C-alpha positions as CSV (number, residue, x, y, z in Angstrom):
1,X,5.7,9.5,-14.1
2,X,4.2,6.1,-13.3
3,X,5.5,3.2,-11.3
4,X,4.0,0.5,-9.2
5,X,4.2,1.2,-5.5
6,X,6.7,-1.1,-3.7
7,X,5.4,-3.4,-1.0
8,X,8.6,-4.6,0.7
9,X,11.2,-3.1,2.9
10,X,14.5,-4.0,4.6
11,X,13.5,-4.9,8.1
12,X,15.2,-4.3,11.5
13,X,14.5,-6.5,14.5
14,X,13.2,-4.9,17.7
15,X,12.1,-6.8,20.7
16,X,9.2,-5.2,22.6
17,X,7.9,-6.2,26.0
18,X,4.6,-4.7,26.6
19,X,1.3,-5.2,28.4
20,X,-1.6,-5.6,26.0
21,X,-4.8,-3.6,26.5
22,X,-7.6,-6.1,26.0
23,X,-10.6,-4.6,24.2
24,X,-13.8,-5.9,22.9
25,X,-14.4,-6.1,19.2
26,X,-17.6,-6.8,17.3
27,X,-15.8,-8.6,14.5
28,X,-15.3,-12.0,16.1
29,X,-15.4,-13.7,12.7
30,X,-14.4,-12.7,9.2
31,X,-14.2,-14.2,5.8
32,X,-10.7,-15.3,5.0
33,X,-8.9,-13.6,2.1
34,X,-5.8,-14.7,0.2
35,X,-7.1,-13.4,-3.2
36,X,-4.7,-11.6,-5.5
37,X,-6.0,-8.0,-5.9
38,X,-5.3,-5.0,-8.1
39,X,-5.5,-1.5,-6.6
40,X,-6.2,1.8,-8.3
41,X,-6.1,4.5,-5.7
42,X,-6.8,8.2,-6.4
43,X,-4.4,10.4,-4.5
44,X,-5.1,13.9,-5.7
45,X,-2.3,15.7,-7.5
46,X,0.9,15.3,-5.6
47,X,4.6,15.9,-6.3
48,X,6.4,12.6,-7.2
49,X,9.7,14.2,-8.3
50,X,11.6,17.2,-9.7
51,X,13.6,17.7,-12.8
52,X,15.5,20.4,-14.6
53,X,13.7,21.8,-17.7
54,X,15.8,21.9,-20.9
55,X,15.2,25.3,-22.4
56,X,16.9,27.3,-25.3
57,X,19.0,28.9,-22.6
58,X,20.1,25.7,-20.9
59,X,18.7,23.7,-18.0
60,X,16.6,25.5,-15.5
61,X,15.1,24.4,-12.1
62,X,11.8,26.3,-11.7
63,X,11.3,24.9,-8.2
64,X,14.7,25.9,-6.9
65,X,13.4,28.8,-4.8
66,X,10.2,27.1,-3.6
67,X,9.2,25.3,-0.5
68,X,8.1,22.2,-2.5
69,X,8.9,18.7,-1.1
70,X,8.3,15.3,-2.6
71,X,4.9,14.0,-1.4
72,X,3.3,17.5,-1.3
73,X,-0.3,17.5,-2.6
74,X,-1.1,20.4,-4.9
75,X,-4.5,21.8,-3.8
76,X,-4.8,25.0,-5.9
77,X,-3.0,27.0,-8.6
78,X,-3.7,30.7,-8.6
79,X,-6.7,30.0,-6.5
80,X,-8.1,27.3,-8.8
81,X,-8.7,23.9,-7.3
82,X,-6.7,21.1,-9.0
83,X,-8.1,17.5,-8.6
84,X,-6.2,15.6,-11.3
85,X,-3.2,15.7,-13.7
86,X,-5.3,16.6,-16.6
87,X,-6.5,19.8,-15.0
88,X,-3.0,20.9,-14.1
89,X,-1.6,20.2,-17.6
90,X,-4.5,22.0,-19.2
91,X,-4.0,25.1,-17.0
92,X,-0.3,25.1,-17.8
93,X,-1.0,24.9,-21.6
94,X,-2.9,28.2,-21.5
95,X,-0.7,29.9,-18.9
96,X,0.7,33.3,-19.9
97,X,2.3,34.1,-16.6
98,X,6.0,33.5,-15.6
99,X,5.0,32.3,-12.2
100,X,2.2,30.5,-10.3
101,X,1.0,30.7,-6.8
102,X,0.5,27.2,-5.3
103,X,-1.3,26.0,-2.2
104,X,0.2,22.7,-1.0
105,X,-1.0,20.2,1.5
106,X,1.7,18.6,3.7
107,X,1.0,16.6,6.9
108,X,-2.5,18.3,7.0
109,X,-0.9,21.7,6.9
110,X,-1.4,24.2,4.0
111,X,1.7,25.8,2.5
112,X,1.7,28.7,0.1
113,X,4.6,29.0,-2.3
114,X,5.4,30.5,-5.7
115,X,7.0,28.6,-8.6
116,X,8.4,29.9,-11.9
117,X,7.0,28.8,-15.2
118,X,9.5,28.3,-18.0
119,X,9.3,27.3,-21.7
120,X,11.0,24.1,-22.7
121,X,12.6,23.5,-26.1
122,X,9.2,22.7,-27.6
123,X,7.9,26.1,-26.3
124,X,5.7,24.3,-23.8
125,X,5.1,25.7,-20.3
126,X,6.7,23.7,-17.5
127,X,7.3,23.9,-13.8
128,X,9.8,21.0,-13.6
129,X,7.7,18.7,-11.4
130,X,6.7,15.1,-11.9
131,X,3.1,14.8,-10.8
132,X,0.9,11.8,-10.1
133,X,-2.8,11.5,-9.3
134,X,-3.2,7.8,-8.8
135,X,-1.3,4.8,-7.6
136,X,-1.5,1.3,-9.2
137,X,-0.4,-1.9,-7.6
138,X,-0.9,-5.5,-6.8
139,X,-1.4,-7.0,-3.3
140,X,-3.5,-9.5,-1.4
141,X,-6.9,-9.4,0.3
142,X,-6.6,-10.2,4.0
143,X,-10.3,-10.5,5.1
144,X,-13.8,-9.4,4.4
145,X,-16.1,-8.7,7.4
146,X,-19.6,-10.1,7.7
147,X,-21.0,-6.7,6.8
148,X,-18.8,-6.5,3.7
149,X,-15.8,-4.3,4.6
150,X,-12.4,-5.4,3.5
151,X,-8.9,-5.2,4.8
152,X,-5.8,-5.7,2.7
153,X,-2.0,-5.2,2.3
154,X,-1.0,-5.3,6.0
155,X,0.7,-1.9,5.6
156,X,-0.1,1.5,4.1
157,X,0.8,2.7,0.6
158,X,3.7,5.1,0.7
159,X,5.5,7.3,-1.8
160,X,8.9,8.6,-0.9
161,X,8.4,7.3,2.7
162,X,5.2,9.4,3.0
163,X,1.8,7.8,3.6
164,X,-0.2,8.7,0.5
165,X,-3.5,10.5,1.2
166,X,-6.4,8.5,-0.2
167,X,-8.9,10.4,-2.4
168,X,-10.9,7.3,-3.3
169,X,-10.2,4.4,-5.6
170,X,-11.2,1.0,-6.7
171,X,-10.3,-2.6,-5.9
172,X,-10.1,-5.4,-8.5
173,X,-9.3,-9.1,-8.6
174,X,-6.1,-9.8,-10.3
175,X,-4.5,-12.9,-11.8
176,X,-0.8,-13.9,-11.2
177,X,0.8,-14.6,-14.5
178,X,4.4,-15.3,-13.4
179,X,6.7,-15.0,-10.4
180,X,10.1,-13.3,-10.3
181,X,11.8,-15.4,-7.6
182,X,13.3,-13.7,-4.5
183,X,17.0,-14.1,-3.9
184,X,19.1,-12.9,-0.9
185,X,19.4,-9.1,-1.4
186,X,17.0,-9.0,-4.4
187,X,13.2,-8.8,-3.8
188,X,11.0,-11.0,-5.8
189,X,7.5,-10.1,-7.1
190,X,4.2,-11.4,-8.4
191,X,3.5,-10.3,-11.9
192,X,-0.2,-10.0,-12.4
193,X,-2.9,-8.4,-14.5
194,X,-6.1,-6.7,-13.1
195,X,-9.6,-7.8,-14.0
196,X,-11.9,-5.2,-15.3
197,X,-14.7,-5.5,-12.7
198,X,-14.6,-3.4,-9.6
199,X,-15.0,-5.4,-6.5
200,X,-14.7,-2.7,-3.9
201,X,-14.3,1.0,-3.1
202,X,-11.2,2.2,-1.2
203,X,-12.1,4.3,1.8
204,X,-8.9,4.4,3.9
205,X,-5.1,4.2,3.4
206,X,-3.7,3.6,6.9
207,X,-0.3,2.5,8.2
208,X,-1.9,-0.9,8.9
209,X,-3.3,-1.4,5.4
210,X,-5.8,-0.5,2.7
211,X,-9.5,-0.6,3.6
212,X,-12.9,-0.1,2.1
213,X,-16.4,-1.5,1.2
214,X,-16.5,-4.8,-0.7
215,X,-19.2,-4.9,-3.4
216,X,-18.8,-8.3,-5.1
217,X,-20.5,-11.5,-4.1
218,X,-18.8,-13.6,-1.4
219,X,-18.6,-17.2,-2.7
220,X,-16.9,-20.2,-1.1
221,X,-15.1,-18.0,1.5
222,X,-14.2,-19.7,4.8
223,X,-15.4,-17.9,7.9
224,X,-12.7,-17.8,10.6
225,X,-12.4,-16.6,14.1
226,X,-10.3,-13.4,14.8
227,X,-7.4,-13.9,17.2
228,X,-6.1,-11.6,19.8
229,X,-2.4,-11.1,20.3
230,X,-2.4,-13.1,23.5
231,X,-3.7,-16.1,21.6
232,X,-0.8,-16.3,19.1
233,X,1.8,-19.0,19.7
234,X,5.3,-19.5,18.4
235,X,5.3,-22.5,16.0
236,X,3.4,-23.7,13.0
237,X,1.0,-21.5,11.1
238,X,-0.1,-20.9,7.5
239,X,-0.3,-18.1,5.0
240,X,-3.0,-18.0,2.4
241,X,-2.0,-16.5,-0.9
242,X,-2.2,-17.0,-4.7
243,X,1.0,-17.5,-6.7
244,X,-0.7,-18.7,-9.9
245,X,-3.8,-17.2,-11.4
246,X,-6.0,-16.5,-8.4
247,X,-5.9,-19.9,-6.9
248,X,-5.6,-19.5,-3.1
249,X,-3.5,-22.1,-1.3
250,X,-2.2,-22.5,2.3
251,X,1.5,-22.5,2.8
252,X,3.3,-23.5,6.0
253,X,5.3,-21.0,8.0
254,X,6.8,-21.0,11.5
255,X,6.1,-18.1,13.8
256,X,9.4,-17.4,15.5
257,X,8.7,-14.2,17.5
258,X,5.6,-12.3,18.7
259,X,5.9,-8.6,19.5
260,X,3.1,-7.6,21.9
261,X,1.9,-4.1,21.1
262,X,-0.5,-1.8,23.0
263,X,-1.0,0.5,20.0
264,X,-1.2,-0.1,16.3
265,X,2.2,-0.7,14.7
266,X,3.7,-2.8,12.0
267,X,5.9,-5.9,12.4
268,X,4.1,-7.6,15.3
269,X,4.8,-11.1,14.1
270,X,8.1,-12.6,12.8
271,X,8.0,-15.8,10.8
272,X,10.0,-18.2,8.6
273,X,8.6,-19.8,5.4
274,X,9.0,-23.6,5.8
275,X,6.8,-24.7,2.9
276,X,9.1,-26.2,0.3
277,X,6.6,-25.8,-2.5
278,X,6.4,-22.0,-1.8
279,X,10.1,-21.7,-1.6
280,X,10.6,-23.5,-4.9
281,X,8.0,-21.4,-6.6
282,X,8.8,-17.9,-5.2
283,X,12.1,-18.1,-3.2
284,X,10.1,-17.0,-0.1
285,X,8.1,-13.8,0.5
286,X,7.8,-11.6,-2.6
287,X,6.1,-8.3,-3.5
288,X,2.4,-8.8,-4.0
289,X,2.1,-11.2,-1.0
290,X,1.5,-8.2,1.3
291,X,-1.9,-8.8,3.0
292,X,-1.8,-12.6,2.8
293,X,-3.7,-13.7,5.9
294,X,-1.7,-15.6,8.6
295,X,-3.8,-18.4,10.2
296,X,-2.9,-20.5,13.2
297,X,-5.1,-23.1,14.9
298,X,-8.1,-22.1,12.7
299,X,-7.9,-18.4,13.7
300,X,-6.7,-15.4,11.6
301,X,-3.8,-13.9,13.6
302,X,-2.2,-11.4,11.2
303,X,-1.3,-10.4,7.7
304,X,2.0,-10.6,5.7
305,X,3.4,-7.1,5.7
306,X,7.2,-7.1,5.0
307,X,10.0,-9.3,3.8
308,X,13.6,-9.4,5.0
309,X,15.2,-8.7,1.7
310,X,18.6,-10.2,2.8
311,X,16.9,-13.5,3.5
312,X,13.5,-13.7,1.9
313,X,12.3,-16.8,3.6
314,X,11.9,-14.5,6.7
315,X,9.2,-11.9,7.0
316,X,7.0,-9.9,9.3
317,X,3.3,-9.6,9.8
318,X,0.8,-7.1,11.1
319,X,-1.4,-8.2,14.1
320,X,-4.9,-8.7,12.8
321,X,-6.6,-6.8,15.6
322,X,-5.1,-3.5,14.3
323,X,-6.6,-4.1,10.9
324,X,-10.0,-5.0,12.5
325,X,-9.8,-1.8,14.5
326,X,-9.3,0.3,11.4
327,X,-12.4,-1.3,9.7
328,X,-14.4,-0.4,12.8
329,X,-13.5,3.3,12.3
330,X,-15.1,3.2,8.8
331,X,-18.6,2.2,10.1
């Protein structure tokens, strides 16, 4: 079962009043992103859904008596390590047993459970689970460090509200072919196609974004200063993003609220899109804009992370320092 991961959410407003811990960071300058990117992230084999198997005796749920939950990663079957869908399906095709012993990984804990094997109407072995071993999606590059690490998305990649474990993957440029405009209550989206050339290796999927090592050449990228939370002001700012092809443009927004945070968290910046050209083209913030850098007074201050679906000209952003901190953990 395949589907693009979703990169929007209905947002709630919380006002935080915190004292910020000031810390030194070696990344005082970065190259500004805004590029439309394609993502292929390996996840290992995990459970994306369950279904009843149609057999000659009716519908059967092989997983009914198991401890399997959506988002569980399948580590082994009968002691044999499983790394991708092909291995699992091949094992099932030669299976002569009426049950399998699974070792699952959930929240870094291993779980042992047994699942029945049944024959469907085509006499094929089935365990009634939808499985997935990679996630495909479209997003936006936030920044590239001077030593070629990248940060993107401004939020993690989730499946069924669970942060997906990264088992490696690749980053590509993508080209926006069309826009489904956002409307109140209906999320819009960028429609894009991935290029073939790999431009980076994915190393981390964190709640703050997707990170890795950038391998392509850096041409015509602007170097910008990295802002701290205390330097962000309410008022005019810009987001850099591509809504046609991979042409990056700056679009005006107004920062309306700043939530000061003393530990990494999402939704640190609230803003309103004020650029009439962007509103005309997209209706506001749409899926695929996640990661678009937010710039104020020549500094990168954050990244687009969420849209308020009920009113898509409003959105939230991630404080850039949390993304910079995550890159530091990769070195």
